[in-house]
N, C-alpha and C positions, 0 to 999 in steps of 0.2 A: 430480281431472280433471273438467272441465265436461262437460255433456251434448253430444250430437251424435255424433261418431265414437266416443266412449267406450263407448257401448252395444254396440259391436261388438268392443271390445278385451278378449276373454277367450278362454280355451281350454276346451273341454268337459272336465269332470272325470269320472273313472271310466270312460273309454271305451277304454283301451288304445291311445291314439293314438300313432302313430309307431313301432310295433313290426313288424318283418318278420323272421321266422325267428329271433326272439330278439335281433335287432340293432336299433339305433336309427336310424330314418330321419329325418334332420333336415328334409328337404323337407316332411314331413307337418305341420310347425309353421308353415309359411309361410301368411300371410294377406295378401290384397290388398284394401284398402278404398278405393273411389273417393271423393274429396272435391272440393268446388269449389275452384278456384284463380282468383285475380284476375290476369290477364295484363296487365302494364304495362311501360312503359319502365323501364330500370334506376334512373333518378333518382326515379321515383315509388314504388319499393318501400319506401323508408324512410318516406315520407309515410304510406303505408297502415299500416305497422307501429307508428307513433307516434301515430296518430289515436285520440282517445278514442272516436270513433264506432265504430271497428273492433274495439275491445278485446275485446268479448264474442263476436266472431265469428271471431277468428283461431285457427288450429290451435295448441294448446298441449299437446303430447304429449312426454314425456321421450324423449330419444335420437332424435327425429325433427326434421330441419331444417324450419323454417317457410317457407323461400324456396327455390324451385327455378329452373331455367333452361330456356329453350326457344329454338328457332331454330337455323339452321345454324352461327352463330358464338356461340351462347348470348347473343344480344343482348337477349332479352326475359326479364323476371323473372316468376315465378309465386309470388304470395303465397298460401299455403295457408290455407283456411278450415276450420272444424271441421264444416261441414255438407256433405251430398252433394246436397241439393235446394235450388234457388233459393227455393222457397216458405218455407223456414225463415229466410231473411234478412229483417230488418226493413226497412220503407220507408226509414228514415234511412240504413241501410247501403247499400241499392241506389242511393239518390240520391247518396251520397258517392262510390261507385264510378263512377257515371256522370260525376260532375264531374271525376274523375281519368282519364277515358278508359280505364277498366279493362274488359277483356273477361272474362266468366266462362266458364271451361272446366272440364272434368272432369280430375282428376289422380289416378293410382293411387298410394296410399301403401302401401308394402310393409313388412310386419312378418315378419322371418325368425326362425329358431331363436334367434339371438343376442339378439333383443329380449326374449324372455320370461325370467323369473327361474327359478332352479333349482326353487323351490317350485312354480311354475306348471307347469313341465315334468313334474315328478314326479306331481303330481295328475292331469295329463292322461294319463300313461302307465299308471298303475296301474289295474287293473280295479276296478269298483265295490265289490266285496267287500273290497278292500284299501285303497281310496282314503282312507277315513276315518281309518285308522291311519298314514297317511304321515307321515314326519318333517317338522317345520316349520322346522328349523334344523340347521346342520351345524357341526362344529368342524374347523378346519384347523390342523394341526401341521406346520410346515415345508411340505414338498411332499406331505404325506399328508392325505387327506380322511377324517375319522373318522365312522363311522355315517351314510354318505350315504343308503343305502336298502337294506333287506333284502328284495330281490326279484330272483331270478336273471336275469330277462330284461332288467333295466335296469342290469346291471353295467357296461356300457360307457358309461353316462351320464357326460359330462364337461362341466360348465359353467364350471369354473374352470381357465383355461389354465395356472396355476401348479401345479395338482394332477396329479402323475404316478402316485400310488398311492392306492387307495381300500381301506379296511379296515373290518371290522365286529368289534366286541368281542363275544365269544361268551358270556361269563358274568360274574357278579359277582366282585369281589375275594375270593379265598378262600385266600390264602397270605400268609406273613409279609412278603413283599417288595411286596405291594400292586400286582401286575401282572395284566393280563388276557391270556387266550388270544385270539388274533385270527385271522380268516380274510381272505385277500386276495380282494377282490371284483373289482378291476380294476387294470390298469396294471402298473408294474414292481414286482418283489418287493424294493424298496429301503426298509428300515425305519429307516435311520440318517438323522436329520433335523437341521437347524439352525433353531432358533427364536429370534427376537429378542424381547426383553422388558426393559423398564426400562433401556434403553441398553446391554444386554449381549446376547451371542449364546451360546446353549446348544446344544451338540451331544449327541445321545444316540440310542440304539436304542429306538424307541417300544415295541417288544415287551418290553423287558427292564427298564424303569424305570417309575415312576409319574409321569405328567405330566398336568396338567389346565389347558388354556389358559383355561378360564373363571375361574380363580383369579387372573388377572393383576391385576385391580383390588385384590384383597386383598393381593397381594404388594406392589403399589405403595403402598397405604395404610400398611402397616407399615414399609416401607423409608423412607418420608418421615419417620417418627418417630425414626429412628436419628440420633444425633449422632456427630460425628467421635471424640469421647472415649469413646464407648460400647464395651463389650466384648459381642459377640454370640455366644451359644452356641447352635448349631443342631445338635441331636443326631439329627434326622430330615431331613437336609439335601437328600436326593434328589440331583439334578444341579446344585443350587446356586441356585434362583430367589430365595432370601433371602440366602444367604451371599455369593455373588459380587457383587451390587450393593452389599451392605453394605460389603464390603472395598474396592470401588472408591470408596465414599463416604469412606473413611478409617478405618472402624471396625476394631478388632481382632476377628478372627473365629475361633472354634473350631467346625469343622464335621466331621460324620461321618455315615455311613449304614450300616445293616446289610447292605443289598443290595450285593454286590460290583460289579455293573454300574453302580449309581448312584455308588458311590465312584470307579470308574474314570472315568466321564464328569465327575464333580465335579472331580477333579484336572485333567482335560483342560481344563475350562472355566475354571478358575482361571488356568491358563497362557495360554489363548487370549485371555482378557479382561484380562490383565496386572493381575490383582488379587491 
């Protein structure tokens, strides 16, 4: 992002922003930044937006519209600029705006909670002593968000509208079925998910089977190597991320798993995917 408004586009880190009695206050993340806007007739807005002279002065912020409206019937257009002070505009820009009969006015650009990324929100919420260890990424498995953040007061954080359940894995794999103990951090206690991968849908109870969404590229890489005439033996099949797509591809597949829950959902997924 270019200079200008960008120097104001940040949330303070490690300040415990947005917490009230352990609950998230989304209004605390609202920022209003005034910028200059060139007020012109509707037919002039496109001229300003396409002009090489204006290119370096136009507002270019993701998710923010570059043109607003004004007047009783929205008959005037406001072409937003990235500066808040007229002294930052070059003489060439000022002369061009004058030639287009543009009037410079102040326009408030609002950045709400929805503008900021989950990573920015988390780093702003966590106190300084925990901010450095905040997670930088999250895994979504169906409607479950995995390892969102291990901090009690932020458990109602919800940036993904598709996420209905948030869990945290409590320990490393230490059993023959390769499953984790989990705690429910937020949302519904619904652990049966449906995950799409490689043209197939897999249903399973996330607490009872091993599933790693980060392996989807490895699954895809190997499945692409299978040929219709191949016989695939998958003795650690899980819920079927290799076996089901291979069968749909036309391979003969022999699949099993020691975990009874994995086997239950494997057989279900075979039927559901008509493989």
